[in-house]
N, C-alpha and C positions, 0 to 999 in steps of 0.2 A: 759276820760283821767285827763282832768286838774286838776281834784279834787285831783290827784297824787301826785301834786307838792306843796309840801309844803309852806307856808309863810317863813321859815325859808332859803328852797332853792332859791326861787327867790331873797331872799336878799342878798343871797352867791353870785346868778348871777349878780345881779346890781352890787355888790361890784367888783367881777370882772370884768365885762364890764366896770366899771367907773377905773378902775386901768390900763388896758389893751386898751381900745381903744383911738385914738387922741384925744388930746382937741381939734384938727379943725373940726373934724366930731362932736363931742359933741357941740361946737359952733354951727353949721350946723343942728342941730336937734332941737338945742334949738330954732332956727329962724323959724323952718319950722312949718305951720300950721299940723292938722291932716289927712286933703287929701293928702299934699304934703308929709307927711310920708306914707301912704298908697300907693302913686304911687312910693315910693321905695323899694317896696316888692321885687323886682328882682334883688335889685343893693345892698342897704346898709343892706335890708334884709337878702339877703345871707350872707353878710359879718357878720353881727349880730350873725346869725346861727351857721355859720363856728366857730367863735372865742368863742362861748359858748360851743361847741362842743370840739373844741381844750383844753378848760378849763376843760374837766371833765364831763359837764353838758350831760349827755346819754339820753335826753328826745327826744321822738319820733320826727317825722315831722310834726305831726298835733299839737302837743303841741308848738314846737318851732314856727310854722306858726302862732298862738294864741297869744303868748306871747311876742313875741321881739319887738313888739312897747311899750308894757309897761315896759320892762326890759330898753331898751334902754332911754325912757322917765324919768323914776326912776336913771338912772346912771348921765343923766343932772341934775336932780334935786340935787342928791349928791355931783358931782362933784364940784371941787372948780375952774372954769372956769369964 
């Protein structure tokens, strides 16, 4: 299923998330280790997945579970925080 998501779609999701999520959250993510981010699956992960759904990204739960960490990390990298 992951192969169905194009690079362009991921880039759109990154841009959407970096525009919509608060700088405060992006700052916290920037400071988190990968392990800390993994621990956020049921908290920040749900928030990110719900935001993406609200933004029109109609990806299934498996895809969102696999991609949310990558997308938020890329959003941090592209943001101006």
